[in-house]
C-alpha positions in Angstrom: 0.0 0.0 0.0 1.0 3.6 -0.6 1.6 5.8 2.4 -1.7 6.1 4.3 -2.2 9.5 5.9 -1.6 9.4 9.7 -5.3 10.3 10.4 -6.3 7.0 8.6 -3.6 4.7 10.0 -6.4 2.8 11.8 -7.2 1.3 8.4 -4.2 -1.0 8.8 -5.4 -2.3 12.1 -9.0 -3.3 11.6 -8.6 -6.6 9.8 -9.8 -7.4 6.4 -10.7 -4.3 4.4 -13.3 -4.2 1.6 -11.5 -4.8 -1.6 -12.6 -1.4 -2.9 -10.6 0.2 -0.1 -7.6 -2.1 -0.3 -7.3 -1.6 -4.1 -7.9 2.1 -3.8 -5.3 2.6 -1.1 -2.7 1.0 -3.4 -3.2 4.0 -5.7 -2.9 6.8 -3.1 -0.8 9.7 -4.4 -1.1 9.0 -8.1 -1.4 12.5 -9.6 -2.2 14.0 -12.9 0.5 16.0 -14.8 -0.2 19.7 -14.9 -0.3 21.3 -18.3 0.9 19.3 -21.3 1.2 15.6 -21.0 -0.6 13.0 -19.0 0.3 10.5 -16.3 0.8 7.2 -18.0 -0.5 5.3 -15.0 -3.9 7.1 -15.3 -4.0 6.4 -19.1 -3.1 2.8 -18.4 -6.2 2.4 -16.2 -8.3 3.4 -19.3 -6.4 0.8 -21.4 -6.7 -2.0 -18.7 -10.5 -1.4 -18.4 -11.0 -1.4 -22.2 -9.0 -4.6 -22.5 -11.3 -6.1 -19.8 -14.4 -5.1 -21.7 -15.3 -2.1 -19.7 -15.8 0.6 -22.3 -14.0 3.8 -21.6 -14.5 6.2 -24.5 -13.5 9.8 -25.0 -10.8 9.7 -22.3 -7.5 10.9 -23.8 -5.8 13.2 -21.3 -5.6 13.4 -17.5 -7.0 17.0 -17.7 -10.4 15.3 -18.3 -12.1 14.7 -15.0 -11.0 11.2 -13.9 -12.8 10.4 -10.6 -15.1 7.9 -12.5 -12.0 6.3 -14.1 -10.4 5.9 -10.7 -13.7 4.3 -9.3 -13.9 2.0 -12.3 -10.3 0.7 -12.0 -10.8 0.2 -8.3 -14.1 -1.6 -8.7 -12.7 -3.7 -11.6 -9.6 -4.8 -9.6 -11.9 -5.5 -6.6 -13.9 -7.9 -8.8 -17.0 -5.7 -8.9 -19.3 -5.0 -11.9 -18.5 -1.5 -13.2 -21.6 0.6 -14.3 -22.0 1.6 -18.0 -20.3 4.9 -18.9 -18.3 5.0 -15.6 -16.6 8.3 -16.4 -19.9 10.0 -15.6 -19.8 10.2 -11.8 -23.5 10.2 -11.4 -23.8 6.8 -13.3 -22.2 5.3 -10.1 -25.6 5.9 -8.4 -26.5 2.6 -10.3 -23.6 0.6 -8.8 -24.1 -2.3 -6.5 -27.1 -2.1 -4.1 -28.6 0.8 -2.1 -26.9 1.4 1.2 -29.1 3.1 3.7 -26.2 4.0 6.1 -22.9 4.5 4.3 -20.1 2.2 5.5 -16.4 1.5 4.7 -16.0 0.6 1.0 -19.3 2.0 -0.2 -19.4 4.2 -3.3 -20.5 7.7 -2.6 -21.8 10.0 -5.4 -21.8 13.8 -4.9 -23.2 16.7 -6.8 -20.6 19.3 -7.7 -21.1 23.0 -7.4 -22.0 24.3 -10.9 -23.2 20.9 -12.1 -21.8 17.5 -12.7 -20.8 15.0 -10.1 -18.0 13.3 -8.2 -17.6 9.7 -7.1 -15.3 8.1 -4.5 -15.3 5.5 -1.7 -16.4 5.9 1.9 -13.6 5.7 4.4 -15.2 7.4 7.4 -17.4 10.3 8.4 -17.5 13.1 10.9 -20.5 15.3 12.0 -20.7 17.2 8.6 -18.5 15.4 6.1 -17.7 12.1 4.5 -14.0 11.1 4.3 -13.6 9.9 0.7 -10.9 7.9 -1.0 -11.1 9.1 -4.6 -9.3 10.2 -7.7 -9.1 13.7 -9.1 -9.3 15.1 -5.6 -6.8 18.0 -5.7 -5.7 16.4 -9.0 -4.5 13.2 -7.3 -5.7 10.1 -5.5 -6.3 11.1 -1.9 -8.6 10.9 1.1 -10.5 14.2 1.5 -13.5 15.5 3.4 -16.7 16.2 1.3 -19.8 17.7 2.8 -22.5 15.1 3.6 -25.1 17.5 2.3 -23.6 17.1 -1.3 -24.0 13.3 -1.3 -26.8 12.1 -3.6 -26.2 8.4 -3.4 -24.4 5.7 -1.4 -24.1 2.3 -2.9 -22.8 -0.9 -1.5 -20.7 -3.3 -3.6 -22.3 -6.7 -3.9 -20.6 -9.1 -1.5 -21.0 -12.9 -1.2 -20.0 -12.2 2.4 -19.1 -8.6 3.5 -15.9 -8.2 5.6 -16.7 -7.4 9.2 -15.0 -4.0 8.6 -17.9 -2.9 6.4 -19.5 -0.6 9.0 -19.9 3.2 9.4 -16.7 4.7 10.8 -16.9 8.0 12.8 -13.8 10.0 13.1 -12.8 13.5 14.3 -13.2 16.2 11.8 -9.8 17.3 10.6 -8.6 19.0 7.5 -10.3 21.4 5.1 -13.6 20.6 3.5 -13.4 20.0 -0.3 -15.3 22.5 -2.4 -14.5 21.2 -5.9 -12.8 17.9 -6.6 -10.8 18.8 -9.7 
């Protein structure tokens, strides 16, 4: 796993993680290249998904929003069914099954100020925000706080048997609240 931020070190001590979280944590820190050029790792996710039969069309540069691409590569590597047109964050509201109370590993879909959406994976929550493992958060894979009021869907991956760690996780609020995940 990549370096997990200290505030989330508890993830290494709670036993078996949902595969969406374990796969996503491996990608922590992957960042887009500012300006000309693209991170080959991010473009390779597109190629891996296309080779696996998950259609990723119209994605040619890491300046294009890639939270849905990150969610797709994580879900695919975790053995989960990726929704159609996964680059569109709001399409993730069709992923898995409805989750009444968000829990570790669930997909969270958010509305974005000015339109569009954002998608990532639930790590924890505090009184006002979800702590989200996602791509294109500050132009990198990170864990960031996003206002709960912006969440429009939480969806649980389909499990034959969910790990015991798939429960809501309440943590202390720390760090800035994300306003725009680009």
